[in-house]
N, C-alpha and C positions, 0 to 999 in steps of 0.2 A: 200856748199850751196852758190849761188851767191847773189850779193847784190840785184838783181831784186826781189828775193824772200825774203831774210832775212830782208831787210830794208823796202821794200814796204809793206810787210804784217805785220810788227811790228807796235806797236802803234805810232811810231815816224813819220809815213808817211801815214796819213789818209787824203783822199781828194775826191773831186767830180768835174767832168766836165759835168756830165749828166744833172745837173740843174745849172742855173746861180748862182754864188756865192753871199752870203750875206755879208754885212759889219757890223762889230760891232765896237763900240767906245772904244778906249783905255782909261784907267783911266787917268784923268788929262787933256784930250783933250776937246776943246770947243765943245758944241753940234752943229752939222751942222744945217743950216737953215731949211732943209727938215724935220729933226727930230723934231725941234721946232714946225714946222707947224702941224705935226701929233699930237703932244701933245696938241697943241692949239685946234685942232679939237676935241679931247677927252674932253677938258675943255668946249668947246662950246656945245658939246652934253649934258654934265652933266647940264650945265646952262639952256639950252633950255628945257630939261626934267623937271628940278625942277621948271621952270616957267610955265610948262604945255603948251608950245608953239609947237603945232604939226607941223606947217608949217616950223618953223626954223629947227626942227629936220629933216624933209623930205628933206630940201634943202642941208643938209650935204652930201646927196647921189648924185651919177650921175643920169641922167634922167631915166636910166634903172636899177638903183641899186636894190640890193636884200637884204632881211633880212629873216633869218630862225630863228624862236624863239625856246624857250626851248621845245615846244610841237612838233616841226618839221614842223610847218605851214610856208609856203613860201609867202612872200609879195614881189611884183616886181613892180618897178616904183615909182616915187615920189608921184603921186596921191594916189596910194594904201597905201603907207606908211603914208602919211598925214592923210588919212581917218581912218586908224587903230589907229594911235596915238591919234587922236581926240576922238575916241570912248573910248579908254583906259582912257584918262584924265577925260572924263565925268563920267565914272564909278568909278574912283579912284582919286577923287579930293584931291589935296595936296600931292600926291605921290612924293617921292624924290628918287634920286639914287646917289650913290657915286662910281666913277670909279677909279680903280687903274691900271695904265699901267705897265705891267711887262716887256715887251720887244718890240722893234721895229727893224725890219730888212728890208733891201733894196735889194731884189733879182734882181732888175733892177732900173736904175736911176729914172724911172717914175712909179715905183710900190713899195709899202710898205706893210709889213705884221705886224700888231699890235696884241699883245696878252695881255689880262688883266683879271681882276676880277671885279665884281660888287656887291654892297649891296643896295637893294631896300627896301624902307619902305613906308607903307601905313598908313594914320592916323587911329588910333584905333587898329592897329595890335600890338600884344604882342612882336613880334620880327621881325627883318629884314630878308630878303630872299637873300641868297648868290647865285652867279652865276659866270660863266666865259664866255669869248667870244674870237673869233678871227675875225679880220677885215682886208680886203684887200682894200688898198687905191690906187687910180689912179690919176696921175697928169695930168691935162688938162689945157692948156693955162696958165701955171704957178701957178695953184691952185689945192690943193689936195681935192679929193672927195672920199667918201666911195663907193666902188663898190659892196662889198658883206660882210655881217656880219653874223656870225654863233654864236648863243647863246646856252649855255648849263647850266646844274645845277651846284651847288657848288661842287668843286673838293675836294677830300680827302687831308689831310695834306701833305705838301711838304717837301722834304729833302734838300731844297735849302741851309739851314744854313750849312749843311755838305759839300756842293759842291761849295760854293761861291768863295773859293780861286782859283778855276779853271775857273772862269767865263771869265777871260782874254783870254781863248782859243777861245771864240766865234768869228766868222768871217771867212774870206777866206784866205787860206795860200797856199804857193807853195814851194816845195823842188826841186830846179833846180840846182843840183850840179853834173850834168852829165859830165863824161869824154867822149872824142871822140877818135875814132881810126884814122889811117892815111887817111882813105877814107872820114872822116868827120862824120861817123855814131856814134850815141850816144851809149856808153857802158852801161849806167845805166838809169833807168826810171826817168821821170819827174812826180812828184806826186803832185796833187792838192787836197786840203782838204777844206771842210766847216764844221763848228761847230755851233750848235744851241741848244737852250733849247727845251726839250720836253714840252708838255702841263703841266702846274703846276710846271715846273722846278724840276721834280724828276730825270731827266736824262739829261746829256749832250750827244748829238747825233752828231757823227763825220762821215761824208760820205767822201769817197775817190775814186779817179780814178788815176791809174798809166798808163803813156804812154811811149812807147819806139820807137823813130823815127816815131812818128805820129800814132802809132798803140796802141790801148788799151791793156794792159797786165793784168790788174786786176781792179776790182771795189769792193767796200764793205762798210760795216757800222760798227761803234763801238758805244756801249752804255756805258757811264760812270755813275755809280750810287753808292749810299750808301748801303752797305750790312750789315743789322742790326745784323744778328747772330754773326758776328765777329767784329762789330763796326769799319768798315774800308771802304775805297773807293775801289771799284773793277770795272773792265771793261770786256766786252765781245765783241770780234770782229769776224765778219763773212765775208768771202770774196767769190768772184765769182767762185773760183776754189774748193770750198768746204773745205777750211781751217778754223779752229776755234782757236781763241786765248783767253785764260782766264788770267787775270792779276790782281795783287794786288798792290795798290798804297800806298805809305807812304811818308809823308812830311818830308824833311830833310833840315832845314835851308831855303835857297832860291830855293831849288830844290825838285824834287819828285823822289824817288826811286821806280822803277816799276819792279816787278818780273813776268815774263811771262812764260806760257806753251802753245805752239802752237802744235796743232794736225793737221797734213797734211791729205789730202784726203785718202792717202793709209794707214794711221794709224801711220806713223812715228811721233815721238815727238821731238820738238825742244824747248829747255829751254833757257831762256835769262834773263839778268839783264840790265835794261835800266835806264838812268838818264835823266830827263827832267829839263832843266834850263831855266828860263825866263831871258834872257839877257836884254831885254827891252820890251816895249809894242808891238813891231812889230817883235821881233826875238825870236824864240825857238831854243835851242841847245839840241840835243839828242845825248847821248853817249850810244851805243848799244854793248853789249857783248853777242853773241849767242853761245850756245853749241849744236851742232848737234848730231844726234843719234849715229854717229860713233866716238864721243868724240872730234871732232875738234872744235876749238874756232875761232870766227871771230869778230873782234872789228871794229866798224865804228862810225865816228862822222858825224852828219848831221845837217846842218843849215837850218831852215825853216823860210821863210819870209812872213809877212802879205801882202796880195794883197791890194794895195792902192785903194781908191775910184775912182781916175782918170783912173786907169787901167780898172776897171769894166765898167766905162762909155764908154771907147773906145771899149771894147769887145762886148758890148750889143747894140751898135748903129746899 
């Protein structure tokens, strides 16, 4: 089995070029100004809501901004938003809200995606009402505005506590360790990966695209989650050629030991042992040992680098 199959389809090389990559913050880094601005917007939203100021709330949106509430009702434009908030505050005097931002991603330098939860309380109510939301922010003339907000009911409990040690994987990564032949053609694929949280952080979702000499050779998605029956982290990977990989993850010091079973489209089975090591916040090192159906073994070391924000800005201009 060649590296284009064994490494690209294993968990060490998950990536996506089909959508623009997102950027996550490494632990210990300063919060960028844009993320600070998004968090400030959430704080301003909470403050305006708790003050019952409908116009301040509406002004946080673009002129044609949209809000879809928990009932599925669509409000479009600042005037419609201001009128709806005004009516709500007249009917629920003293209502308050608490906003908790769970994640912020930047698929484009001028676009941000915010996900979080809310707890709202009305005077006289016995209990608060929980909810969740996703918000798309657009940067115009140096200022961030809400473009679209989707609200939903409170989500079930999250498995975040079981998965948080892998949170550093969030972001955009590239494995560009290709060798070239005498004619200059690449022998191995370039693999691009993005990793993000699912809603409520019950799964880490890793999308990937592999290209060889400019041609896409494989795309796919991996879900990493907590498997309650065995009390362990597991992952499931599905690729564009019909291959499926089931993996079991086990923490070992500063590394993760991953046992994989890959079923190819034709039914052949490839088993493997992988080790994921976090060299630093921007570098993953994968050691892969695959056992093919004919009993052959192939060992490969792969270095995967985080795509820096400045590279994203260049690509998306």
